[in-house]
PLY file of the C-alpha trace (Angstrom):
ply
format ascii 1.0
element vertex 512
property float x
property float y
property float z
element edge 511
property int vertex1
property int vertex2
end_header
114.44 150.63 81.97
111.27 152.00 82.66
107.82 149.38 84.36
107.20 150.32 80.28
110.32 148.75 78.97
110.76 145.95 81.52
106.89 144.98 80.71
107.60 144.43 76.72
110.26 143.37 77.73
109.01 140.66 79.44
106.11 139.77 77.47
108.71 139.58 74.92
111.17 137.18 76.61
108.19 135.22 77.59
106.49 134.20 74.52
110.31 133.84 72.61
111.04 131.35 75.22
107.51 129.31 74.78
108.49 129.17 70.93
111.76 128.40 71.97
110.57 125.00 74.01
108.48 124.08 71.08
110.89 124.50 68.99
113.19 122.06 71.27
110.41 119.56 70.82
111.28 119.43 67.71
114.98 119.40 67.86
113.59 116.38 70.05
112.48 114.41 67.53
114.84 114.71 64.84
117.33 113.37 66.52
114.97 110.50 67.76
114.88 110.00 63.70
118.14 109.90 63.47
118.71 107.83 66.53
116.64 105.04 65.20
117.91 105.34 62.06
122.11 105.60 62.53
121.00 101.73 64.61
118.94 100.70 62.55
116.93 98.50 65.20
113.58 99.98 64.52
113.32 100.67 60.52
111.33 103.72 60.10
110.18 102.78 56.68
109.16 99.63 57.20
108.59 96.76 54.15
104.81 95.52 53.54
103.48 92.83 55.77
103.63 89.85 53.74
101.46 88.99 50.76
97.72 88.59 50.46
98.64 84.96 49.21
99.96 83.96 52.83
96.99 85.29 54.52
94.20 83.24 55.74
91.39 84.73 55.32
91.55 87.99 53.07
89.93 90.69 54.77
86.42 92.85 52.61
88.21 96.50 52.21
86.21 99.28 52.15
87.93 102.27 49.74
85.71 105.71 51.13
85.98 108.45 48.42
84.83 111.78 50.09
84.11 114.19 47.47
81.94 117.86 47.54
82.29 119.50 44.71
85.56 118.03 42.87
84.63 118.12 39.57
88.32 118.90 38.33
89.72 115.18 40.10
86.61 113.47 40.98
87.55 111.19 37.77
91.25 110.70 38.65
90.07 109.47 42.04
87.51 106.94 40.29
89.99 105.79 37.99
93.08 105.36 40.30
90.60 103.37 43.42
89.18 101.24 40.58
92.86 100.57 40.28
93.61 99.08 43.23
95.31 95.57 42.93
92.70 93.52 45.62
90.67 89.99 45.32
87.07 92.00 43.88
85.07 89.46 45.59
86.13 92.05 48.96
86.77 94.90 47.37
83.72 98.13 47.89
84.28 101.07 46.27
82.22 104.24 47.61
81.59 108.27 46.88
80.95 109.54 49.49
79.12 112.58 47.34
78.35 115.80 49.10
78.23 117.52 46.06
75.91 120.45 45.35
77.60 121.21 41.45
77.82 118.98 37.89
80.73 116.54 40.31
77.16 114.68 41.38
76.35 113.58 37.49
80.11 113.41 36.50
80.39 110.75 39.82
77.01 109.03 39.01
78.50 108.22 35.33
81.48 107.16 36.59
80.01 104.41 38.87
77.65 102.95 36.84
80.38 102.96 34.36
82.44 101.05 35.98
79.39 98.24 38.22
79.23 98.10 34.35
82.19 96.09 34.11
81.65 94.19 37.62
83.15 96.37 40.04
82.05 96.36 43.30
81.31 100.89 43.72
78.05 102.85 44.94
77.52 105.98 44.57
76.26 107.64 48.22
74.13 110.60 47.96
73.46 112.48 51.39
70.04 114.98 51.15
72.82 117.34 53.28
75.90 118.20 55.06
75.64 117.61 58.47
78.86 117.05 59.94
81.18 117.31 56.93
83.49 114.81 56.13
82.84 113.13 59.32
79.47 113.06 58.32
79.53 111.52 55.14
81.97 108.46 56.33
80.28 107.63 59.34
77.02 106.99 56.61
79.49 105.63 54.56
80.24 103.16 57.00
77.28 102.30 58.48
76.40 100.85 54.62
79.63 99.32 53.89
80.43 95.63 55.06
84.57 96.05 54.88
85.59 95.60 58.41
89.08 97.59 56.70
88.43 100.69 55.56
91.15 102.74 53.16
90.20 106.87 52.46
91.35 108.61 49.78
90.64 112.51 49.86
89.43 113.52 46.24
93.29 115.32 45.46
95.20 112.24 45.96
95.71 108.97 43.42
96.96 106.34 45.18
98.77 103.51 43.74
97.53 100.09 42.32
99.58 98.54 45.30
98.54 100.25 48.24
96.14 96.88 49.53
98.96 95.30 48.95
101.27 96.95 51.09
99.08 97.64 53.89
96.38 95.25 54.81
98.32 92.13 55.51
99.89 94.41 58.56
96.15 94.13 59.73
97.08 89.93 60.01
99.62 89.98 61.45
99.05 91.85 64.34
95.53 92.04 66.03
96.01 95.28 68.20
96.83 97.28 65.27
94.25 100.23 64.48
95.66 102.14 61.87
98.25 102.43 58.85
98.75 105.48 57.48
101.30 106.24 54.60
103.08 109.17 53.32
101.81 111.63 50.99
103.51 112.36 48.04
102.61 116.04 45.75
101.91 116.22 42.22
102.70 119.42 41.82
105.44 119.93 43.54
107.41 122.10 41.30
104.40 123.92 39.86
105.80 127.18 41.89
107.82 128.82 45.22
104.40 128.55 47.36
104.22 124.90 45.83
107.79 123.71 46.50
107.30 125.39 50.29
104.84 123.60 50.70
106.29 120.65 50.20
108.88 121.11 52.61
106.71 121.44 54.79
105.10 118.29 54.91
107.74 116.52 53.83
108.99 117.53 57.83
105.68 116.16 59.45
105.77 112.83 57.55
109.40 112.35 57.66
110.45 113.53 60.43
107.88 113.63 62.95
105.41 110.36 62.16
108.92 108.69 61.57
110.61 109.52 65.28
107.06 108.87 67.00
106.29 105.60 65.19
110.13 104.76 65.93
109.58 105.82 69.56
105.51 104.18 70.32
104.40 108.12 70.21
101.44 109.01 69.21
100.40 108.73 65.84
97.88 110.59 63.98
95.76 109.34 60.86
95.44 112.28 58.36
92.48 111.96 56.96
93.90 109.78 53.49
95.84 107.59 52.20
95.34 105.67 55.36
93.39 102.35 56.31
91.56 102.00 59.63
90.20 98.46 61.20
86.44 99.20 62.01
86.38 97.68 65.16
88.99 101.07 65.84
86.76 103.23 64.27
83.71 101.49 66.78
85.69 101.01 69.76
86.62 104.84 69.55
83.36 106.46 69.46
82.70 106.80 65.76
82.97 109.76 63.57
82.71 112.61 65.59
82.04 115.91 63.76
82.20 118.20 66.97
86.62 119.17 65.55
87.35 120.38 62.17
89.63 117.64 62.22
87.70 114.66 62.59
90.80 112.49 61.91
93.40 113.53 64.72
90.13 113.42 66.87
89.39 110.06 66.28
93.09 108.35 66.00
93.77 109.70 69.89
90.59 108.87 71.14
91.06 105.22 69.63
95.18 105.36 70.82
93.64 105.95 74.17
91.64 102.97 73.98
94.30 100.81 73.51
94.79 100.90 69.38
98.14 100.63 67.81
98.63 103.05 64.52
101.68 102.15 62.32
103.49 104.36 59.62
104.48 103.33 56.47
106.73 105.65 55.14
107.93 103.83 52.13
104.16 104.02 50.88
103.88 107.43 48.96
100.74 108.21 47.81
100.56 111.53 45.36
98.59 114.73 46.58
97.92 117.99 45.11
99.37 121.23 46.67
97.08 124.56 46.73
97.97 126.61 44.63
96.29 130.14 45.49
96.96 131.12 49.07
93.72 131.87 49.40
93.34 128.02 48.94
95.76 127.15 52.03
94.81 130.11 54.03
91.63 127.99 53.99
93.03 124.87 54.67
96.05 125.93 57.04
93.03 127.67 58.81
90.97 124.56 59.04
93.80 122.57 60.40
94.90 125.01 62.92
91.77 125.29 64.62
90.48 122.09 64.36
93.67 120.72 65.96
93.12 123.08 68.77
89.75 122.26 69.52
90.46 118.27 69.98
93.14 118.94 72.42
90.88 121.09 74.46
88.37 118.04 74.12
91.19 115.34 74.67
93.59 117.03 76.16
92.19 115.73 79.93
91.92 112.34 79.06
95.66 111.81 77.60
96.36 113.29 81.38
94.54 110.81 83.03
95.53 107.53 80.86
97.76 105.16 82.13
100.17 106.19 79.70
104.55 106.71 79.80
104.59 110.64 80.85
106.89 111.00 77.85
103.98 109.40 75.59
101.63 112.41 77.60
103.80 115.21 77.21
104.16 114.73 73.38
100.86 113.99 72.72
99.80 117.40 74.74
102.75 119.32 72.74
101.69 117.47 69.30
97.98 119.31 69.52
98.74 121.83 70.97
101.38 123.01 68.32
99.47 125.23 66.80
99.72 127.61 69.45
102.34 128.45 67.88
101.22 130.51 65.11
99.85 132.60 68.02
102.93 133.36 69.93
104.62 134.46 66.57
101.46 136.98 65.74
102.32 138.78 69.56
106.43 137.94 68.73
105.34 140.16 65.68
103.58 143.13 67.41
106.29 143.37 70.31
109.64 141.93 68.52
109.88 145.89 67.10
108.69 147.57 71.01
111.32 145.32 72.43
114.12 146.51 70.41
112.80 150.24 70.93
112.79 150.51 74.09
116.58 149.17 74.38
119.20 151.97 74.69
121.26 152.44 71.98
124.37 150.08 71.82
122.97 147.88 74.76
123.95 144.42 74.19
122.62 143.09 77.04
120.58 141.17 75.59
121.29 140.01 72.61
122.22 136.17 73.09
119.21 135.67 74.69
117.90 136.98 71.50
119.64 134.82 69.18
119.90 131.75 71.10
116.41 131.69 71.71
115.09 132.49 67.87
117.60 129.99 66.70
115.91 127.97 68.97
112.36 127.91 67.86
113.15 129.10 64.43
116.73 127.49 63.64
115.15 124.46 64.44
112.47 124.33 62.11
114.48 124.77 59.58
116.71 121.70 60.81
113.48 119.59 60.94
112.22 120.21 57.55
116.22 119.69 55.81
116.83 116.21 57.29
113.55 115.38 55.69
114.57 116.47 52.53
118.74 114.50 52.60
116.37 111.46 53.63
113.54 111.36 50.68
115.76 113.47 48.41
118.82 112.31 45.73
118.64 116.54 45.15
118.24 117.34 48.26
121.11 120.51 48.29
118.91 121.65 46.15
115.63 121.59 48.01
116.99 123.38 50.59
117.37 126.35 48.71
113.49 126.42 49.14
114.00 126.91 53.06
114.14 130.93 53.00
110.15 130.52 51.32
108.73 127.59 53.59
110.06 130.12 56.59
108.52 132.86 54.87
105.51 130.51 54.52
105.36 129.79 58.18
105.71 133.48 59.27
103.45 135.17 56.88
100.44 132.28 57.72
100.91 133.75 61.72
98.15 135.88 61.85
95.50 133.94 59.43
96.28 130.86 61.75
96.44 132.76 64.67
93.15 133.79 64.37
92.24 130.04 64.10
93.54 129.14 67.59
91.05 132.05 68.99
88.49 131.09 67.34
89.13 128.03 68.25
90.10 128.85 72.48
86.40 131.08 72.24
84.55 127.99 71.33
83.68 129.78 67.93
81.85 126.99 65.85
82.66 127.34 61.91
81.96 125.49 58.64
84.20 122.97 57.11
85.54 124.44 54.09
87.09 122.00 51.48
90.08 123.09 49.40
89.62 123.87 46.01
91.23 121.45 43.56
91.91 122.53 39.69
94.02 118.54 38.55
97.32 120.72 38.90
100.55 118.73 38.59
104.14 119.42 36.75
105.62 116.21 34.76
108.80 117.01 32.79
108.89 120.79 33.96
105.65 121.37 32.40
102.42 122.23 34.65
98.86 121.13 33.29
96.07 122.30 34.54
95.21 126.17 35.19
93.57 127.58 38.67
92.68 130.60 37.26
89.89 129.92 34.85
88.60 127.02 36.99
85.34 127.77 38.33
86.78 126.89 41.95
88.04 129.99 44.42
88.52 129.91 47.43
87.27 133.38 49.44
89.37 136.32 49.21
90.48 137.15 53.28
90.56 140.71 54.18
93.99 139.66 56.59
95.92 140.19 53.44
95.40 143.91 54.37
96.39 143.23 57.92
99.74 141.62 56.78
100.27 144.37 53.94
100.47 146.87 57.27
102.72 144.43 59.10
104.74 144.83 55.89
105.60 147.99 56.15
105.38 148.25 60.04
108.72 146.20 59.55
110.06 148.15 56.39
109.59 150.82 58.97
111.81 149.37 61.46
114.24 147.97 59.12
114.96 151.72 58.25
115.03 152.87 61.40
117.92 149.58 62.73
120.19 150.78 60.18
119.65 154.65 61.05
120.04 153.97 64.63
122.88 150.95 63.61
121.60 148.16 65.26
122.56 145.77 62.90
122.21 142.58 64.84
118.58 143.15 65.19
118.55 142.90 61.21
118.62 138.95 61.15
114.84 139.52 62.63
113.42 141.76 61.22
114.30 140.87 57.95
112.51 137.39 58.88
109.50 139.10 59.73
109.67 141.25 56.55
110.15 138.86 54.20
106.86 136.96 55.62
104.80 139.39 55.79
105.74 140.73 52.42
105.99 137.35 50.43
102.04 136.43 51.46
101.12 139.88 50.44
102.66 140.32 46.79
101.96 136.61 46.56
98.04 137.10 47.63
97.90 140.37 45.40
99.19 139.27 42.66
97.34 135.46 42.57
94.22 138.21 42.41
95.17 140.65 39.45
96.27 137.32 37.77
93.04 135.12 37.77
91.54 138.64 36.89
93.38 139.76 34.14
93.04 136.19 33.02
89.24 136.29 32.56
89.16 139.81 31.31
91.34 138.61 28.36
90.58 134.55 27.95
86.80 132.64 27.96
86.25 131.17 31.46
86.08 127.78 32.41
82.69 126.53 32.16
81.59 126.12 35.88
79.77 122.77 36.60
76.12 123.01 36.44
73.87 121.53 39.59
0 1
1 2
2 3
3 4
4 5
5 6
6 7
7 8
8 9
9 10
10 11
11 12
12 13
13 14
14 15
15 16
16 17
17 18
18 19
19 20
20 21
21 22
22 23
23 24
24 25
25 26
26 27
27 28
28 29
29 30
30 31
31 32
32 33
33 34
34 35
35 36
36 37
37 38
38 39
39 40
40 41
41 42
42 43
43 44
44 45
45 46
46 47
47 48
48 49
49 50
50 51
51 52
52 53
53 54
54 55
55 56
56 57
57 58
58 59
59 60
60 61
61 62
62 63
63 64
64 65
65 66
66 67
67 68
68 69
69 70
70 71
71 72
72 73
73 74
74 75
75 76
76 77
77 78
78 79
79 80
80 81
81 82
82 83
83 84
84 85
85 86
86 87
87 88
88 89
89 90
90 91
91 92
92 93
93 94
94 95
95 96
96 97
97 98
98 99
99 100
100 101
101 102
102 103
103 104
104 105
105 106
106 107
107 108
108 109
109 110
110 111
111 112
112 113
113 114
114 115
115 116
116 117
117 118
118 119
119 120
120 121
121 122
122 123
123 124
124 125
125 126
126 127
127 128
128 129
129 130
130 131
131 132
132 133
133 134
134 135
135 136
136 137
137 138
138 139
139 140
140 141
141 142
142 143
143 144
144 145
145 146
146 147
147 148
148 149
149 150
150 151
151 152
152 153
153 154
154 155
155 156
156 157
157 158
158 159
159 160
160 161
161 162
162 163
163 164
164 165
165 166
166 167
167 168
168 169
169 170
170 171
171 172
172 173
173 174
174 175
175 176
176 177
177 178
178 179
179 180
180 181
181 182
182 183
183 184
184 185
185 186
186 187
187 188
188 189
189 190
190 191
191 192
192 193
193 194
194 195
195 196
196 197
197 198
198 199
199 200
200 201
201 202
202 203
203 204
204 205
205 206
206 207
207 208
208 209
209 210
210 211
211 212
212 213
213 214
214 215
215 216
216 217
217 218
218 219
219 220
220 221
221 222
222 223
223 224
224 225
225 226
226 227
227 228
228 229
229 230
230 231
231 232
232 233
233 234
234 235
235 236
236 237
237 238
238 239
239 240
240 241
241 242
242 243
243 244
244 245
245 246
246 247
247 248
248 249
249 250
250 251
251 252
252 253
253 254
254 255
255 256
256 257
257 258
258 259
259 260
260 261
261 262
262 263
263 264
264 265
265 266
266 267
267 268
268 269
269 270
270 271
271 272
272 273
273 274
274 275
275 276
276 277
277 278
278 279
279 280
280 281
281 282
282 283
283 284
284 285
285 286
286 287
287 288
288 289
289 290
290 291
291 292
292 293
293 294
294 295
295 296
296 297
297 298
298 299
299 300
300 301
301 302
302 303
303 304
304 305
305 306
306 307
307 308
308 309
309 310
310 311
311 312
312 313
313 314
314 315
315 316
316 317
317 318
318 319
319 320
320 321
321 322
322 323
323 324
324 325
325 326
326 327
327 328
328 329
329 330
330 331
331 332
332 333
333 334
334 335
335 336
336 337
337 338
338 339
339 340
340 341
341 342
342 343
343 344
344 345
345 346
346 347
347 348
348 349
349 350
350 351
351 352
352 353
353 354
354 355
355 356
356 357
357 358
358 359
359 360
360 361
361 362
362 363
363 364
364 365
365 366
366 367
367 368
368 369
369 370
370 371
371 372
372 373
373 374
374 375
375 376
376 377
377 378
378 379
379 380
380 381
381 382
382 383
383 384
384 385
385 386
386 387
387 388
388 389
389 390
390 391
391 392
392 393
393 394
394 395
395 396
396 397
397 398
398 399
399 400
400 401
401 402
402 403
403 404
404 405
405 406
406 407
407 408
408 409
409 410
410 411
411 412
412 413
413 414
414 415
415 416
416 417
417 418
418 419
419 420
420 421
421 422
422 423
423 424
424 425
425 426
426 427
427 428
428 429
429 430
430 431
431 432
432 433
433 434
434 435
435 436
436 437
437 438
438 439
439 440
440 441
441 442
442 443
443 444
444 445
445 446
446 447
447 448
448 449
449 450
450 451
451 452
452 453
453 454
454 455
455 456
456 457
457 458
458 459
459 460
460 461
461 462
462 463
463 464
464 465
465 466
466 467
467 468
468 469
469 470
470 471
471 472
472 473
473 474
474 475
475 476
476 477
477 478
478 479
479 480
480 481
481 482
482 483
483 484
484 485
485 486
486 487
487 488
488 489
489 490
490 491
491 492
492 493
493 494
494 495
495 496
496 497
497 498
498 499
499 500
500 501
501 502
502 503
503 504
504 505
505 506
506 507
507 508
508 509
509 510
510 511
């Protein structure tokens, strides 16, 4: 082999090996989940912590609803919050409103209506959006009377029994700082895109959270559908806005300070998944960048903390997991050159290719498959969406890789909220429309690059067939399907929206 071929192969196998290591970590979480489910010694879906009537003194709970231009969903959110079952004298609700459109007028009207009915609800407006969500939560906390804070984003619909399920757990354990519920999906069956997202999120909430909870490793508050103790927030240093994932940041600071976090997988809080790919891009980019920012901020503290080695290692892998998108983007650039430099008929590297690739991608599919089997009666049908989920993960790699690079460079960016359109699916029918909504995520120039990668891998597939390199087709096909999927989806949704607005009257934009 020439020195150039050696260089390409070395880079290719180095990237693939690191991805395989992250895949093996994912398999370890699957193993931990299954082992504890079989043993029954540490229930991963624990029951409620007891009855409110059995508590000597009921804590005051402040429900915080951070919103920013949420005209279509704020009414649903406020109605659900005001329907929470809890003694009214001990319940306070804050609508933390940073909106710049008609959402504020609608929120004010809702708050006034419920206040007239005796609900302790407040509409808190800020003069600027400083600190974004973290700043809004801190502002609300400075005015709140609660010792516990339940937080719900605008696209969530808290069930009426949420506080009944979570509050008693704090009385049972004075060191408990946070309880996180599992996310549900009101529009799971809206499209192939939402079904693929649901698979990804179910894997995170069922296997990751379940395994970490069962084995005593660090959990993370997911920013919504959870409840935190005031002392936990304050002793951890409060809400901070130097990362785009203020929830992950606070979670690690709190657990490093000695607070316990708990996961209630049996408590489901429905939410709305993004239905536009550009909205998903924005959300995923924020999550990827924020997690790497948090890793850079806290990795040193994790290493120095007096914690078991396994807890430290798992925490570091958790914090750096989104670096995999950067590695996946590098692999997309290296896989074709690596195959091209190999002589025709040379299969020496094939076993290593297959083993490492399965460790990375196969573990991901298994991870999501186990979550479906544990939570859905029709789990076999849900598994039919695995190819779309794999394609989505690959298709997002360039988008998220850029976010990782921005974080590593220390580049500061605005907190872009994900547009919501009040879309749900019931009995196979969808309600709501994103095409005429006044909220739209900004189009990304990245679709041009993704289209170029789709053409690149299509050409590579043709070349592989002509040269008889059939063993490479599964690898090339997986990347081709990913880039082709996101390219077609982006373009099709943009054209669909333009056509709808051309043929139908657009929805009136919420005026300031």
